C-alpha positions in Angstrom: -0.1 -0.2 0.0 1.5 3.1 -1.3 2.6 5.5 1.5 0.8 9.0 1.6 3.3 11.9 2.2 2.2 15.2 3.8 3.3 18.0 1.7 4.6 20.8 4.3 3.0 24.1 3.4 5.2 27.1 4.6 3.6 30.7 4.9 5.4 33.8 4.3 5.1 36.8 6.3 6.1 40.2 5.5 9.6 41.5 6.8 8.1 43.9 8.6 5.6 41.6 10.9 9.0 39.3 11.2 10.9 42.1 12.6 8.4 45.0 14.0 11.3 47.2 14.2 12.4 47.1 10.8 10.0 49.5 9.6 10.8 52.4 12.4 14.7 51.3 11.1 13.6 52.2 7.5 11.9 55.4 8.3 15.0 56.7 10.8 17.3 55.9 8.0 15.7 58.3 6.0 15.0 60.4 8.1 18.5 60.8 8.6 19.1 60.7 5.2 16.9 63.7 4.5 18.8 65.6 7.6 22.3 65.2 5.7 21.1 66.0 2.6 19.5 69.4 4.4 22.9 70.2 6.4 24.9 69.4 3.1 22.3 71.6 0.6 23.0 74.3 3.7 27.1 73.8 3.9 27.2 73.9 0.1 25.0 77.0 0.1 26.9 78.8 2.9 29.8 78.2 1.0 28.7 79.5 -2.3 27.1 82.7 -0.8 30.9 83.4 0.8 32.2 82.6 -2.0 30.1 85.1 -4.3 30.7 87.7 -1.5 34.1 87.1 -1.3 34.4 87.5 -5.4 32.4 90.6 -4.9 34.3 92.4 -2.7 37.5 90.9 -5.1 36.1 92.5 -8.2 34.2 95.0 -7.0 35.1 98.2 -8.9 33.8 99.9 -5.6 36.3 97.9 -3.4 39.2 99.9 -4.2 43.1 100.5 -2.3 44.5 103.7 -1.8 47.9 102.4 -3.2 46.2 101.0 -6.1 43.8 103.6 -6.3 44.0 107.0 -8.2 45.5 108.6 -5.5 48.7 107.0 -5.5 51.4 106.7 -8.5 54.8 105.5 -8.9 58.2 107.1 -7.8 62.0 105.9 -9.0 63.3 107.1 -5.7 60.6 105.8 -3.0 58.2 103.2 -4.6 54.9 105.1 -4.6 53.6 108.7 -3.5 50.3 110.6 -3.1 49.7 112.5 -6.2 49.9 115.9 -6.0 46.4 118.3 -5.6 44.1 115.2 -5.6 40.9 116.0 -3.8 37.7 113.7 -3.5 34.6 114.1 -1.8 33.7 110.9 -0.9 36.9 109.2 -1.7 37.1 106.9 1.8 33.4 106.5 2.1 30.5 108.9 1.8 31.1 112.2 2.9 34.9 111.1 4.0 37.5 113.0 1.7 41.0 113.0 0.6 43.0 116.5 -0.2 46.4 116.5 -0.8 48.4 120.0 -2.0 51.0 120.5 -4.6 53.7 118.8 -2.7 51.2 115.6 -2.2 51.1 116.4 1.7 47.8 115.4 3.3 46.3 119.3 3.4 44.0 121.7 1.7 47.2 124.6 2.6 50.3 125.1 1.0 53.5 125.7 3.0 55.7 128.3 2.9 60.0 127.4 3.7 59.8 129.5 6.7 57.2 129.1 9.8 54.5 131.6 9.9 54.5 134.1 12.9 52.8 133.1 15.8 53.5 129.1 14.8 55.5 126.7 16.2 55.7 123.5 13.0 55.5 120.1 13.9 56.0 117.9 10.7 54.2 114.6 11.1 56.6 111.2 9.3 54.6 107.7 9.2 52.8 105.4 7.4 48.8 105.1 6.8 48.4 105.4 10.3 49.5 109.0 10.6 48.2 109.7 6.9 45.2 108.8 7.9 43.8 105.9 5.8 40.0 106.0 6.1 39.2 109.2 7.8 38.9 112.2 6.9 41.2 115.8 6.7 40.5 117.4 9.3 40.3 114.2 11.8 43.9 112.4 11.3 46.0 112.9 14.7 48.6 115.0 12.9 46.2 117.7 12.1 44.3 117.3 15.1 47.2 118.1 17.2 46.7 121.4 15.4 43.1 121.9 16.6 44.4 121.1 20.0 46.6 124.3 20.6 46.5 127.0 17.8 49.5 127.8 18.3 51.0 124.8 16.4 50.9 124.2 12.1 50.9 120.5 11.6 52.1 119.5 8.1 51.3 115.4 7.7 54.1 113.6 5.9 52.1 110.9 6.2 52.6 107.9 3.1 50.1 104.3 3.3 52.2 101.1 2.9 55.7 103.1 3.8 58.5 101.4 5.9 61.1 103.4 8.4 63.1 103.8 5.0 60.7 105.2 3.0 59.4 107.6 5.9 63.2 108.5 6.3 63.8 108.9 2.1 60.3 111.1 1.9 61.2 113.4 5.0 65.0 114.1 3.5 63.7 114.7 0.1 60.7 117.2 1.2 60.7 117.7 5.0 64.2 119.6 5.2 62.9 122.0 2.6 61.0 123.5 5.8 61.5 125.1 8.8 60.4 123.7 11.8 60.6 122.7 15.4 59.8 119.3 15.9 60.1 116.1 13.7 57.5 113.7 15.1 58.6 110.3 13.2 56.0 107.7 14.0 55.5 104.1 13.4 54.2 100.7 13.6 56.4 97.9 14.5 55.7 96.6 11.3 57.1 99.5 9.6 60.5 97.9 10.7 59.8 94.3 8.6 58.9 96.8 5.3 62.5 97.3 5.6 63.6 94.2 4.3 61.5 94.2 1.6 62.2 94.9 -1.7 58.6 95.2 -3.0 55.2 95.8 -0.9 51.3 95.3 -2.6 52.1 95.5 -6.2 55.0 98.4 -6.3 58.7 98.0 -5.8 60.9 99.8 -3.1 63.9 100.9 -2.3 66.3 99.6 0.7 68.5 101.6 2.7 71.8 99.4 4.0 75.3 100.9 5.6 78.4 100.4 3.3 82.0 101.9 4.8 79.9 103.6 7.7 77.6 105.6 5.0 74.0 104.8 4.9 73.5 104.1 0.9 70.1 104.0 -1.2 69.6 100.5 -2.9 67.6 99.2 -5.4 66.7 102.6 -7.3 65.4 103.6 -9.7 62.9 101.4 -7.7 61.2 98.6 -10.9 57.7 98.9 -12.2 56.0 95.9 -11.3 53.9 95.0 -14.6 53.4 91.2 -13.9 49.9 89.3 -11.9 51.7 89.1 -9.0 51.2 92.8 -7.9 47.5 92.3 -8.3 47.4 89.3 -6.3 49.4 91.5 -3.2 47.1 94.1 -3.8 44.2 91.8 -2.9 45.5 89.9 -0.2 42.9 91.6 2.5 39.6 90.0 -0.2 41.3 87.1 -0.6 41.7 86.1 2.7 37.8 86.3 2.8 37.8 83.1 1.0 36.9 80.5 3.6 39.3 78.0 2.1 42.4 80.4 1.8 42.3 80.7 5.5 41.8 76.9 5.9 44.5 76.4 3.8 46.8 79.0 5.9 46.0 77.9 9.2 46.8 74.0 7.8 50.1 74.9 6.5 50.7 77.0 10.1 50.2 73.6 11.9 51.9 71.0 9.9 55.1 73.8 9.1 54.9 76.6 12.5 57.8 78.2 12.4 59.0 81.1 14.4 59.2 84.5 12.9 62.9 85.4 13.2 61.4 89.1 13.4 60.2 88.5 16.8 63.6 88.2 18.1 64.2 91.9 17.3 66.5 93.1 14.7 69.5 91.4 13.3 73.1 93.0 13.5 72.7 94.3 9.7 69.0 95.6 11.0 70.1 97.2 13.8 73.1 99.3 12.2 70.8 100.2 9.4 68.5 102.0 11.8 71.3 103.0 14.2 72.7 105.0 10.9 69.4 106.4 10.3 68.6 107.7 13.7 72.1 109.0 13.5 71.3 111.0 9.8 67.7 112.0 11.1 69.5 113.5 14.4 72.3 115.4 12.1 69.6 117.1 10.4 67.4 118.3 13.0 70.6 120.0 14.3 71.0 121.8 11.4 67.4 122.6 11.6 67.5 123.2 15.1 64.9 121.0 16.0 64.0 118.3 18.0 63.3 114.5 17.2 60.4 112.7 18.4 59.9 108.9 18.1 56.9 107.2 18.6 55.5 104.0 19.0 51.9 103.7 17.7 49.6 100.9 18.8 47.8 98.7 15.9 45.1 95.7 15.9 48.0 93.4 14.3 49.4 90.8 17.3 52.3 93.0 17.2 51.3 94.7 20.4 51.0 91.8 22.3 53.6 89.7 24.5 54.4 86.4 22.1 54.8 89.4 19.3 58.2 91.0 17.9 56.9 94.0 19.4 58.5 93.5 22.9 62.1 92.7 21.5 61.8 96.0 18.9 60.2 98.0 21.1 62.9 97.3 23.9 65.6 97.9 21.6 64.3 101.3 20.2 64.0 102.7 24.1 67.5 101.9 24.6 68.9 102.8 21.4 66.8 106.5 21.4 68.0 106.6 25.3 71.6 106.0 24.2 71.2 108.9 21.5 69.3 111.2 23.5 66.4 110.7 21.2 63.0 111.3 22.8 61.0 108.2 22.7 56.9 107.8 22.9 55.7 104.2 23.6 52.0 104.4 23.3 51.6 100.9 23.2 52.1 100.7 27.2 49.4 103.4 27.5 47.0 101.9 25.0 47.4 98.5 27.3 46.2 100.6 30.5 42.5 101.6 28.2 39.4 99.3 28.7 39.3 96.0 25.8 36.3 98.0 25.0 37.8 101.5 24.3 41.2 99.9 23.0 38.3 98.5 20.5 36.3 101.3 19.7 39.4 103.2 18.5 39.5 101.2 14.9 37.7 100.5 11.6 36.5 97.4 11.8 35.4 94.9 8.6 31.6 95.9 7.4 31.7 99.5 7.8 30.7 101.6 4.8 34.5 102.5 3.8 35.2 101.5 0.1 38.7 100.7 0.9 39.8 96.9 1.9 42.7 98.4 3.9 40.8 101.0 6.0 39.7 98.1 9.1 42.7 97.8 11.3 43.2 101.8 11.1 42.5 104.2 13.4 39.1 106.0 13.2 38.0 109.1 14.4 38.2 108.3 18.2 41.6 106.4 17.8 43.0 109.2 16.0 41.8 111.5 18.7 43.4 110.1 21.1 46.9 109.7 19.4 46.6 113.5 19.6 45.4 113.9 22.9 48.4 111.7 24.3 50.9 113.3 22.1 49.9 117.0 22.8 50.4 116.1 26.6 54.3 114.7 25.6 55.0 117.4 23.6 54.6 120.2 26.1 56.7 118.5 28.2 59.6 118.8 25.8 61.8 121.1 27.2 62.4 122.4 23.7 59.1 122.7 22.8 58.2 124.6 26.3 60.7 126.7 25.7 59.5 127.6 22.0 56.0 128.4 22.9 56.6 130.6 25.7 57.5 133.2 23.3 54.8 132.7 20.9 52.0 132.6 24.2 53.5 136.2 25.0 53.1 137.5 21.5 49.5 136.6 21.5 48.9 137.9 24.7 50.7 141.0 23.4 48.6 140.6 20.6 44.9 140.3 22.8 46.2 143.3 24.7 46.9 145.3 20.8 43.5 144.5 19.9 41.6 145.2 23.1 43.6 148.9 22.8 41.5 149.3 19.7 38.3 148.9 21.0 36.0 151.4 22.7 35.9 150.5 26.7 32.4 149.2 26.6 33.1 146.8 24.0 36.2 145.4 25.6 34.1 145.1 28.8 31.3 143.6 27.1 33.8 140.9 25.5 35.5 140.2 28.8 32.3 139.7 30.4 30.8 137.1 27.5 34.0 135.2 27.8 33.5 134.6 31.3 29.7 133.3 30.8 27.6 136.0 29.7 25.1 135.6 27.5 25.8 137.4 24.9 
């Protein structure tokens, strides 16, 4: 009798029924993928917007630079100079203009070789912090010195981007022509680094060296820069707005950490060159019957921090000026005593309405005012300045008395009452 075989039937259940958690797992995966896609899209959008913004700043015709703008031109001996007889009402920003006289000084007036009667003339040498990058003509610290004391006549010989060597050469060309009582030679620490360069932001520049005990100028006539590299140098601020450039710079610094030799202070050759420069400046001031005042200005660069190059350089300059009997004012010390909020409030910051990429990091109106007031107090404490201001004060007093004597008694009495707080 044949055997009966029982066929077993297998019932297949959906995977979701076998594992009730599988459906939820797929949903979580889908949500994760969707979330990741959104994050990636936002990152891409952020990168795209940042790149577009940086590109606009890089190629925008409004985002100009002083050294690449219409106010600057090539000079065979100095590299570059401010264009003479320049005036533009809204040069740096709406309402913030720039004016130069026939020589190229930042001023609307012309200066005669002789000092006007009743005035004490002060020449201000320096870089863009003295020139007044980003502020109006009346708000540079050099001009504000004159506003603080009507007995002063100030001459702004600052030039954007200059190193100490170019300041010295520019003063030797035009400053010596003018009689003056004080020469304020102002600098930031970075200006000493520029002394070692043969080019800067698209321009060639001269070099000072000591040869056989004499200070000589090399790399002149200064070569013109015609390649694409100067354009990249002038746009270095805008290029740093690209996140990829910032990241690459950070990675290079992390992979190849290198200590800046500039932080150690001047080398023997640098010290010899700067020392000879100071010696020559002293000789010029002696010939002009004037006094030299060295001024170290604070900036937003890390140079004023203890880890930067400023401490070594400041100590060397302080010692060298004391050895030579040169008055030296280190405003970085005074700057450190201020509250942090006040320190930050002295500078132009990125995102302002300024047209110029170089303007951020320079003094705003408040910063220039602080420098002017600090320097004014130091100037009055110099014996040479006090001696020369004394006779000027007497002349002014005599002139006032003379003007009163020409008035009727009742007019003089009325003015005297008004000056003491009258309602006239």
